[in-house]
N, C-alpha and C positions, 0 to 999 in steps of 0.2 A: 888373746892372740890367736888361739885355736879357733874361736868363733869367727874371727875375721877371715882366717884362711878358708873356713868352710863356706863362708858367704862368697868369697872370691871364686872358689872352685865351682860352686853351683852356678854362679853367674857365667863363668867361662863355658861350662857344660851346656847351659841353656843357649848361650850365644852360638856355640858350635852346632847344636841341634837345629837352631833357627836358620843358620847359614846353609847347612846341608839341605834342609827342607826347601829353602828358597832356591837353591841351585837346581835341584831336580824339578821343581815347579817351573822354573824358567826354561829348563831344557825341554820339558814336555810342551810348553807353550810355543817354544821355537819350532819344534817339529810339527805341531799342528798348523802354525802359520805358514811354514814352508810347504806343507802339503795342500794348502788352500788353493794353490794355482794349478794343482794336478787335476786332470779330468778323470772321471770314473772310467775305468777300462771297460770296453764293450765286451759282452759275453761272447766267447768264441762259439761259432756255430759251424759245424762240419758240413761242407757242401759236397755231396756225392756226385754232383753233375760235372764229371770230368770233361774238360774241353776235348772235342774231337780233334784228332791229329790231322795230318795233311788232308785237305779236302779237294777232290778232283771231280766235282759234279758235272763238269763239262765234258767228261770222257768216260769211256767204259773201262772195265778192268783190263781187257785185252789191249786197248790203246795205251794204257799206262804201262803194262808189263813190257811192251815192245821198246819202251824208252829206257828201261832199266838195264842197260848193257854196259859192259866194260869196253873202253876204247880198244880198237884193233891193235894186235901186237903186244898187248899187256896181259899178264896172268889175270884171269877172271877174279874180280874183287869179291870177297866173302859176302858182302851185303847186297850184291847185285843179283839179277835174275837170268843170267845168260843160259844156264843149263835148263832152267824151267821152260824157257822159250823153246829150246830145242826139243824137249820132251813133249810139249804141247803140240808142236808141229808134227812130230813122229806119230802121236796118237790121233792127230786130226781133230783136236778139240778146240780149235780157235773160236768157233762159234759159241761154245759154252761160256766163254769168258767175255763174249761180245753181245750176248742176248740182252734184250730190253726187259730185264727182270729185276725188280727192286728188292724182293725178300730173298736175298741170297748172300751167303758168306763165303768168301774165298780165302783159303789158307795158302798164301804165297810161300813157295819154297825157295829160299835164297841159295846162293851157290854153296854155302857151308853145308846145306842139307844133302848135297850130292857127293861131296868129296870126303875121302877117308874111309876107314874100315867100318862096315856095317851101315854105310850111308846108301843113298839111292843108286849111285853109279855102280857100286859093288853089287848091290842087290839085283839090278837088272842086267848087268853085263857079265857078272861072274868074275870080274877082275877084282881081286880082294883089295888091291891098292886104291881102288876107286878112280882109275884113270882110263876105263874102257870107253869105247865109242858108243855114245848114246844114240846115234843115228841108226844103229843096227840092232837095237833092242826089239823085243817082241811088242808089236803094236797094242795087243790086247792087254798085256801086263802094264804097259805104260798108261793106257787109258784107265784101267782099274785103279791104279795108284792115284792118278790125278782126280778121278771122280770122287775118291774118298776125301779129297781135300777141297771139295766144294759142298757146302752145307745148304740144304734146302730150307733155310730160315735165316732171318736177319739176327745175328748174334753180336751185340755190343757188350761193353763192360758193366752196364748199369741195369737198364730195364729188362734185358734178356736174362740176367742172372741176379735176381733181387736179393738173394741170401748168400753170403759168402761161405765158402767151403762146402757148398752143396753141389753135387754133380747133376747138371741138367742134361737130359738126353735129347739128341737131335738126330735127324736122318740125313745122310749124305746122298750123293747121286749114285753111289755104288749100290747095286741091288743086293738083296738078301740080308741075312743076319749080320754079316760082316760089314754092313754099311752103317751100322750104329756108331755114333761118336758121342762122347760125354765131355762137357766143359764145366769148369768151376772157376771162381775167382776168389782171391784172398781179400783181406780187409783193406789192402791198398789197390784193389781193382786190377791186379795182374792176373792174366788168364793162364790156366793149365789145362792141358788136353789129355783125356783118357787116364787120369790118375784116379781110377775108380776100382775098388777091390772086387766088385761084382763082375768086372770084365775078365775075359780069359787071360791066363798067365802069359799068353803070346802077344798081348797088346804092346804097342809102342806108345810111350807118353812123352810129352815135352811141354815146356813153357813157351808162351808167346814172346817173341823178341821185340816186335813193334806192333802197336795196336791201332785200330780205327782209321784205316784209309777209306775215305768215303768216295764212292763213284756213283754215276747216274744209274748203274745197274747193280748196286749192292754195296757191301762193306768188305774190307779185307784186313787180315792180320798176317804179319810176316813171321815165319818160324824158321829155325835153323836146323831142324831135324824132322824127318817125316814121321807121321803117326799112322796107326792102323790097328785093327783087331788081330790080324794075322799077316803073314807075308803075302805079297801080291804075286 
């Protein structure tokens, strides 16, 4: 009787082992079959050639700027260029934005760059609230500030700045040592201006708000705060 029980037990154990083995074998085969219709995923290749943003190759930077105004009777919108237009006219620099020069970069100062404490309006008018009359500011100071925001080189997010987090030095239209400007990009190709430890402590730095506006006389980036080596 004991012998019979041992035979039955061994037979059941073997049958159970065979069943488990068959089950997992069937499961693996099923997975392999179900994957047979899947295509091999293509290797991801990072493409650093970012698309250029708005392209306006049929017009100059000045022609574009004049269209970026807020409707009359409305508080100037933060992303428009109303105050920059006023300052350009006060400084008499319209032609600098209209010249037929390709290798030039313009840093457009939107309305946010002018309003508020420490911004351009307060700097040039002396009204700390940033609500002074820009039409009455000193012409030379206005011109110097704007000249610093025109770079005598074509600076985009890629070929001009091949290595990220490296500060590349350029010359602006402002004469002298205070006319130097440094630009770097991060790994996502966003630009930062004058974030360089070797520049004087008086420097003003900012990140670019909008990149790569292409014109027939250069490229522009829009910023929401002015930059410089020292006060203008």
